[in-house]
C-alpha positions as CSV (number, residue, x, y, z in Angstrom):
1,M,-47.6,-27.2,-56.8
2,S,-48.6,-30.9,-55.9
3,L,-51.7,-32.1,-56.1
4,P,-53.5,-33.7,-53.1
5,T,-54.1,-37.3,-52.6
6,A,-57.5,-39.0,-51.6
7,S,-56.6,-41.6,-49.2
8,P,-59.0,-41.4,-46.0
9,P,-58.5,-40.2,-42.9
10,A,-57.3,-42.0,-40.0
11,S,-60.7,-41.0,-38.1
12,S,-64.3,-40.1,-38.6
13,A,-63.6,-36.3,-37.6
14,L,-63.2,-33.9,-40.8
15,P,-59.5,-33.5,-41.6
16,L,-58.5,-29.8,-41.3
17,V,-58.3,-29.3,-45.0
18,P,-61.9,-31.1,-46.0
19,R,-61.2,-33.1,-49.3
20,C,-64.3,-33.0,-51.6
21,D,-65.2,-34.3,-54.6
22,L,-67.7,-32.4,-57.1
23,F,-69.2,-34.6,-60.1
24,C,-70.5,-32.3,-62.7
25,T,-72.1,-33.4,-66.1
26,V,-72.8,-30.5,-68.5
27,V,-76.2,-30.7,-69.8
28,D,-77.4,-27.3,-70.7
29,N,-73.6,-26.3,-72.0
30,F,-73.3,-23.9,-69.4
31,G,-75.7,-23.4,-66.7
32,D,-74.6,-26.8,-64.5
33,I,-71.0,-26.0,-64.8
34,G,-71.4,-22.3,-64.4
35,V,-72.8,-23.4,-61.0
36,C,-70.5,-26.1,-59.9
37,W,-67.4,-24.0,-60.8
38,R,-68.4,-20.9,-58.6
39,L,-69.1,-23.6,-55.9
40,A,-65.8,-25.0,-56.2
41,R,-64.1,-22.0,-56.2
42,Q,-65.8,-20.9,-53.1
43,L,-65.6,-24.0,-51.1
44,V,-61.6,-23.1,-51.4
45,R,-61.4,-19.6,-51.2
46,E,-63.6,-19.0,-48.2
47,H,-64.0,-22.7,-46.3
48,G,-60.5,-24.1,-46.7
49,W,-61.7,-27.2,-48.7
50,S,-59.7,-28.8,-50.9
51,V,-62.0,-29.9,-54.3
52,R,-61.7,-32.0,-57.0
53,L,-64.2,-30.8,-59.5
54,W,-65.0,-33.6,-62.2
55,V,-66.3,-32.3,-65.6
56,D,-67.7,-34.7,-68.4
57,D,-67.3,-31.9,-71.1
58,L,-64.3,-29.6,-70.3
59,A,-64.5,-27.9,-73.9
60,S,-67.6,-26.3,-72.6
61,F,-66.1,-25.4,-69.2
62,R,-63.4,-23.7,-71.3
63,H,-66.0,-21.2,-72.3
64,L,-66.5,-19.2,-68.5
65,R,-62.6,-20.4,-67.8
66,P,-60.7,-19.8,-71.0
67,D,-57.5,-20.9,-69.6
68,I,-58.9,-24.7,-69.1
69,D,-57.2,-27.2,-71.7
70,P,-60.0,-29.7,-72.2
71,S,-57.1,-32.1,-73.8
72,L,-55.6,-32.3,-70.1
73,A,-57.0,-35.2,-67.4
74,R,-56.0,-33.1,-64.5
75,Q,-55.3,-29.4,-64.1
76,R,-55.3,-27.1,-61.3
77,C,-57.3,-23.3,-61.5
78,D,-58.0,-21.0,-59.1
79,G,-57.0,-23.9,-56.7
80,V,-59.4,-26.3,-57.4
81,D,-58.2,-29.5,-58.7
82,V,-59.8,-29.8,-62.1
83,R,-60.4,-33.7,-63.4
84,R,-61.7,-34.9,-67.1
85,W,-64.5,-37.1,-66.3
86,D,-64.1,-39.9,-68.7
87,A,-66.6,-42.5,-69.5
88,D,-64.3,-44.9,-68.3
89,F,-63.4,-44.0,-64.8
90,G,-60.7,-46.4,-64.5
91,P,-59.8,-48.3,-61.3
92,I,-59.8,-46.6,-57.8
93,T,-56.3,-45.4,-56.7
94,D,-55.4,-42.5,-54.2
95,N,-55.7,-40.3,-57.3
96,N,-59.5,-40.9,-57.7
97,A,-60.5,-42.7,-54.5
98,P,-63.3,-40.4,-52.9
99,G,-62.7,-37.8,-50.4
100,D,-64.4,-36.5,-47.3
101,I,-67.3,-35.2,-49.0
102,V,-69.0,-36.4,-52.1
103,I,-71.4,-34.2,-54.5
104,E,-73.4,-35.1,-57.6
105,A,-74.4,-32.2,-58.9
106,F,-77.8,-31.6,-60.6
107,A,-78.9,-35.5,-60.4
108,C,-75.8,-36.8,-62.1
109,H,-74.5,-40.2,-61.2
110,I,-71.2,-41.1,-59.8
111,P,-68.8,-43.7,-61.1
112,E,-69.9,-47.3,-59.6
113,V,-66.4,-48.0,-58.6
114,C,-66.8,-44.3,-56.3
115,V,-69.6,-45.7,-54.6
116,Q,-67.9,-48.9,-54.1
117,A,-65.1,-47.2,-52.7
118,M,-67.4,-45.0,-50.5
119,H,-68.6,-48.4,-49.0
120,A,-65.5,-49.3,-48.5
121,R,-64.7,-46.4,-46.4
122,K,-68.0,-46.9,-44.5
123,K,-66.5,-50.0,-43.3
124,A,-63.6,-48.8,-42.3
125,G,-65.8,-46.2,-40.1
126,N,-65.1,-43.0,-42.1
127,A,-67.9,-42.9,-44.8
128,P,-67.9,-39.7,-46.8
129,V,-70.7,-37.2,-46.4
130,W,-72.6,-38.0,-49.6
131,I,-74.6,-35.0,-51.1
132,N,-77.1,-34.7,-53.9
133,L,-77.0,-31.0,-55.1
134,E,-80.4,-30.3,-56.7
135,Y,-81.3,-27.9,-59.1
136,L,-82.8,-24.8,-58.0
137,S,-86.2,-24.1,-57.8
138,A,-88.4,-21.5,-55.9
139,E,-91.6,-24.5,-55.7
140,D,-93.0,-24.7,-52.0
141,W,-92.3,-28.5,-52.0
142,V,-88.6,-27.9,-51.8
143,D,-88.9,-26.6,-48.3
144,G,-89.7,-30.1,-47.3
145,S,-87.7,-31.8,-49.2
146,H,-84.2,-30.2,-48.5
147,L,-82.0,-32.1,-46.1
148,Q,-84.1,-35.6,-46.6
149,K,-82.4,-39.0,-46.6
150,S,-82.0,-41.5,-48.9
151,L,-80.6,-44.9,-47.9
152,H,-78.5,-46.9,-50.4
153,P,-80.5,-50.4,-50.5
154,Q,-77.6,-52.6,-50.7
155,L,-74.6,-50.6,-49.3
156,G,-76.3,-48.7,-46.4
157,L,-74.5,-45.4,-47.7
158,L,-76.7,-42.3,-46.5
159,K,-77.1,-39.8,-49.0
160,T,-78.7,-36.0,-48.5
161,F,-80.6,-34.0,-51.0
162,F,-79.4,-30.4,-50.8
163,F,-81.8,-27.9,-52.4
164,P,-80.7,-24.6,-53.2
165,G,-83.1,-22.0,-52.4
166,F,-84.9,-18.5,-51.5
167,T,-86.0,-19.2,-48.0
168,E,-84.8,-20.0,-45.1
169,R,-85.5,-23.7,-45.1
170,T,-83.5,-24.2,-48.2
171,G,-79.6,-24.4,-49.0
172,G,-79.4,-20.8,-50.0
173,L,-77.7,-19.5,-53.4
174,V,-74.3,-19.2,-54.6
175,R,-72.9,-15.8,-53.4
176,E,-69.0,-15.2,-53.0
177,R,-68.5,-12.7,-49.8
178,E,-66.8,-10.4,-52.1
179,L,-69.9,-10.3,-54.5
180,F,-71.8,-7.1,-53.5
181,S,-69.1,-5.0,-52.7
182,R,-67.3,-5.5,-56.2
183,R,-71.1,-5.1,-57.4
184,D,-71.1,-1.7,-55.7
185,A,-67.4,-0.5,-56.2
186,F,-68.1,-1.2,-60.1
187,L,-71.5,0.9,-60.1
188,A,-70.4,3.5,-57.7
189,S,-67.0,3.9,-60.2
190,T,-67.0,6.1,-63.5
191,E,-63.9,5.1,-64.2
192,L,-64.5,0.9,-63.7
193,R,-67.6,1.5,-65.8
194,D,-65.9,3.4,-68.5
195,A,-63.0,0.5,-68.4
196,W,-65.4,-2.4,-68.8
197,W,-66.9,-0.7,-72.0
198,Q,-63.4,-0.3,-73.7
199,R,-62.3,-3.6,-72.4
200,T,-65.4,-5.4,-73.6
201,L,-66.5,-3.3,-76.7
202,G,-63.9,-0.8,-77.8
203,L,-66.2,2.2,-76.6
204,P,-64.8,4.9,-74.7
205,A,-67.8,4.6,-72.4
206,A,-71.0,4.2,-71.8
207,P,-73.8,5.4,-74.1
208,K,-75.8,8.4,-72.9
209,D,-79.4,8.8,-72.5
210,A,-79.9,5.3,-73.8
211,L,-81.4,2.1,-72.2
212,V,-79.1,-0.5,-72.2
213,I,-79.9,-4.1,-72.1
214,S,-77.9,-7.4,-72.3
215,L,-79.7,-10.2,-74.4
216,F,-78.7,-13.9,-73.1
217,A,-81.3,-16.4,-73.9
218,Y,-82.5,-19.5,-75.4
219,E,-83.8,-19.8,-79.2
220,N,-87.3,-17.6,-79.0
221,A,-90.5,-17.1,-81.0
222,A,-91.1,-13.9,-79.7
223,L,-87.7,-12.4,-80.5
224,S,-88.6,-10.6,-83.6
225,A,-91.6,-8.9,-82.4
226,L,-89.4,-7.4,-79.4
227,L,-86.5,-6.5,-81.5
228,T,-89.2,-4.6,-83.8
229,Q,-90.5,-3.0,-80.6
230,W,-87.1,-1.6,-79.6
231,A,-86.4,-0.2,-83.0
232,D,-89.9,1.5,-82.4
233,S,-88.7,2.6,-79.3
234,E,-89.0,6.6,-78.6
235,T,-86.3,6.0,-76.1
236,P,-82.6,5.0,-77.8
237,I,-81.8,1.2,-76.8
238,V,-78.5,-0.5,-77.0
239,C,-78.5,-4.2,-76.5
240,L,-75.5,-6.0,-75.9
241,V,-75.6,-9.8,-77.4
242,P,-72.9,-12.1,-75.8
243,Q,-72.4,-15.3,-78.4
244,G,-74.8,-18.1,-77.5
245,R,-78.3,-19.7,-79.0
246,I,-80.1,-16.8,-79.8
247,A,-77.1,-14.4,-81.3
248,P,-78.0,-15.9,-85.0
249,A,-81.6,-15.2,-84.6
250,V,-80.5,-11.5,-83.7
251,G,-78.2,-11.5,-86.7
252,A,-81.0,-12.6,-88.8
253,W,-83.5,-9.7,-88.0
254,F,-80.3,-7.5,-89.4
255,G,-80.4,-9.5,-92.5
256,R,-77.1,-10.5,-91.4
257,D,-75.6,-14.3,-91.7
258,V,-74.1,-13.7,-88.2
259,L,-73.5,-11.1,-85.3
260,A,-70.1,-12.0,-84.5
261,P,-68.5,-10.4,-81.6
262,G,-67.5,-6.9,-82.5
263,D,-70.2,-6.3,-84.8
264,A,-72.7,-3.7,-84.7
265,A,-75.8,-2.8,-86.1
266,S,-78.6,-0.3,-85.8
267,R,-82.4,-0.1,-87.1
268,G,-84.4,3.2,-85.7
269,A,-83.6,3.3,-82.1
270,L,-82.5,-0.1,-81.8
271,T,-78.2,-0.7,-82.1
272,V,-77.1,-3.9,-81.0
273,H,-73.5,-4.9,-79.8
274,G,-72.1,-8.7,-80.5
275,L,-70.0,-9.8,-77.6
276,P,-67.8,-12.5,-77.2
277,F,-68.6,-15.7,-75.3
278,L,-67.9,-13.9,-71.4
279,P,-66.2,-15.5,-68.5
280,Q,-68.2,-15.5,-65.3
281,A,-66.4,-13.0,-63.9
282,E,-66.9,-10.6,-67.4
283,F,-70.7,-11.6,-67.3
284,D,-71.4,-10.2,-63.8
285,A,-69.9,-7.2,-65.2
286,L,-72.1,-7.0,-68.0
287,L,-75.1,-7.9,-65.8
288,W,-74.0,-4.5,-63.3
289,A,-73.2,-2.6,-66.7
290,C,-77.1,-2.7,-68.1
291,D,-80.1,-1.1,-67.1
292,L,-82.3,-4.4,-68.0
293,N,-80.7,-7.9,-68.0
294,F,-82.4,-11.0,-70.4
295,V,-81.1,-14.3,-68.6
296,R,-81.6,-18.0,-69.3
297,G,-81.3,-21.1,-67.1
298,E,-79.9,-21.1,-63.7
299,D,-76.5,-19.4,-63.3
300,S,-76.9,-16.4,-65.0
301,F,-80.7,-16.2,-63.5
302,V,-79.4,-16.0,-59.9
303,R,-76.3,-13.9,-61.1
304,A,-79.1,-11.3,-62.4
305,Q,-80.7,-11.5,-59.0
306,W,-77.5,-10.5,-57.4
307,A,-76.6,-7.9,-59.8
308,A,-79.5,-5.8,-58.4
309,K,-81.4,-4.7,-61.7
310,P,-84.5,-5.5,-63.3
311,F,-84.2,-8.9,-65.0
312,V,-86.4,-11.3,-67.4
313,W,-85.7,-15.2,-67.2
314,H,-85.7,-17.4,-69.8
315,I,-86.1,-21.0,-68.4
316,Y,-85.1,-23.7,-69.3
317,P,-88.0,-25.3,-71.3
318,Q,-89.0,-28.8,-70.2
319,S,-91.3,-31.3,-71.9
320,E,-95.4,-30.9,-71.4
321,N,-94.6,-27.2,-70.4
322,A,-93.2,-28.4,-66.6
323,H,-91.2,-25.5,-66.3
324,H,-94.2,-23.0,-66.4
325,G,-95.0,-23.9,-62.8
326,K,-91.3,-23.4,-61.5
327,L,-91.5,-19.9,-63.4
328,D,-94.8,-19.2,-61.4
329,A,-93.7,-20.2,-58.1
330,F,-90.4,-17.8,-58.7
331,L,-93.0,-14.8,-60.1
332,D,-94.9,-15.3,-56.9
333,R,-92.0,-15.3,-54.6
334,Y,-90.6,-12.4,-56.6
335,L,-93.4,-10.0,-57.0
336,A,-94.5,-10.6,-52.9
337,D,-93.9,-7.9,-50.6
338,L,-90.7,-7.8,-48.8
339,P,-90.0,-7.8,-45.3
340,E,-90.5,-4.3,-44.2
341,N,-87.1,-4.0,-42.4
342,T,-85.7,-5.0,-46.2
343,P,-83.6,-1.6,-47.2
344,D,-85.4,-0.2,-49.9
345,A,-88.4,-2.7,-49.7
346,A,-91.8,-1.1,-51.0
347,P,-95.0,-2.8,-52.4
348,L,-95.1,-2.9,-55.9
349,S,-97.7,-1.4,-57.6
350,R,-100.5,-4.1,-59.4
351,G,-99.7,-2.4,-62.7
352,T,-95.5,-3.3,-62.5
353,R,-96.5,-7.1,-61.1
354,E,-98.5,-7.5,-64.0
355,A,-96.4,-6.0,-66.9
356,L,-93.5,-8.0,-65.5
357,R,-95.8,-11.6,-65.1
358,T,-97.1,-10.8,-68.3
359,F,-93.8,-10.3,-70.2
360,W,-92.3,-13.3,-68.6
361,H,-95.1,-15.7,-69.6
362,L,-95.1,-14.3,-73.3
363,W,-91.2,-14.4,-73.3
364,N,-91.3,-18.2,-72.1
365,G,-94.3,-19.2,-74.4
366,Y,-97.5,-19.5,-72.6
367,A,-98.8,-17.4,-75.9
368,S,-98.2,-16.6,-79.1
369,T,-98.7,-12.9,-78.4
370,P,-95.6,-10.7,-78.7
371,P,-94.6,-9.5,-75.5
372,D,-95.3,-5.7,-74.4
373,W,-92.6,-3.9,-74.4
374,P,-93.9,-0.3,-73.3
375,A,-95.8,-2.0,-70.4
376,L,-92.5,-3.4,-69.1
377,A,-90.2,-0.1,-69.9
378,A,-92.7,2.1,-68.0
379,A,-92.2,-0.4,-64.9
380,L,-88.5,-0.4,-64.8
381,P,-87.9,2.3,-62.3
382,E,-90.0,0.5,-59.7
383,L,-88.5,-2.5,-60.9
384,N,-85.1,-0.9,-60.3
385,R,-86.0,-0.4,-56.7
386,H,-87.2,-3.5,-56.1
387,A,-84.7,-5.5,-57.7
388,R,-82.1,-4.2,-54.8
389,A,-84.6,-5.0,-52.3
390,W,-85.1,-8.3,-53.4
391,A,-81.2,-8.8,-54.1
392,N,-80.9,-7.4,-49.8
393,A,-83.5,-9.5,-48.7
394,Q,-81.8,-12.7,-50.2
395,A,-78.3,-11.8,-48.9
396,A,-79.7,-12.1,-45.2
397,Q,-79.9,-15.4,-45.7
398,P,-76.7,-17.9,-45.5
399,D,-75.2,-18.8,-49.0
400,L,-75.1,-22.0,-50.8
401,A,-71.5,-22.7,-50.1
402,R,-71.5,-21.6,-46.3
403,Q,-74.8,-23.8,-45.8
404,L,-72.9,-26.6,-47.3
405,A,-69.3,-26.4,-45.0
406,S,-72.1,-26.1,-42.1
407,F,-74.0,-29.2,-42.6
408,V,-71.0,-31.3,-43.4
409,E,-69.1,-30.3,-39.9
410,I,-72.3,-31.1,-38.0
411,Q,-72.5,-34.6,-40.0
412,V,-68.6,-35.5,-38.7
413,K,-69.4,-34.4,-35.3
């Protein structure tokens, strides 16, 4: 299939197939590219856009999509034109000229030659819609910053700041149209769940009478104490550990050099299975298959919410503990009472709110005290109902791709 060119349209009206350039620098291995890849595919599949995804680290991208070839400067995957974003972007030609929409994700800076080419389009009367897609935050200030404008001081190009978020005054969250139907079909089908266990772990079915937990996190000083509590649990615990930054420490706790994919280890009530690094679709299924999910960063954080299961978030650490305010802002929203018309909504008990808040704080290093696993375990039934109600409430708002598409249509009318 031939790749689309990026020559400018004849008028300022949005063409039948809008052409979008989405730029992504890989900062935290997988979070940034995880969000951008989901968004790019959704804009192609559900909104008919032609998307070029420019990525500066295709090797990391390959973990999420194994058929990506880091050696190729351009390739097509799931309808997306994937481009390797080299340090030398080269001169502007029809092959790399900016399209109708230019999105710089997560404060990355697009090449200066692209900015100049966008200015040339502006002088011709068809300036691209320039969007700065920001990081997700539940902080109150986001509502007032979403859709704010910034004018380039020399070129007069207008940039719009687009903030994902949790309220109707933000840009929403990445959520594919069929996501909930796939999730619910998986949860309703013993055959689908057993097939996932067989495919992923070589086990014939999910463990019976055990609490199943996924563990995907950054390095964490609280890990050893938590594993000890799991080993001492009265309820059997099966922990699934995808390859990542915490997997070596899990292996070390068992006295191993590594916890490789396919490895299993047990101590007391705890059995741990090492998983490969899972592509995005398989990671979604991992979240659905578990009773509790530990997630990190931004992409898996959002997917855990759509999984409608209790979860523990390891937020990306920042200097001077700036991340603590972001984590508390989300907890305040997540633990607040949901609208009465939300399916499955019911006020959380004070004990459950405090159990989750305290566990998250200690898992994120607010203090050196070990997390209280028994308190969180006792709250899981109530948190399970709340997780589904929260997902339903968030799904009542338009998703990020739909809001981006609607915004662009308005800008060119």
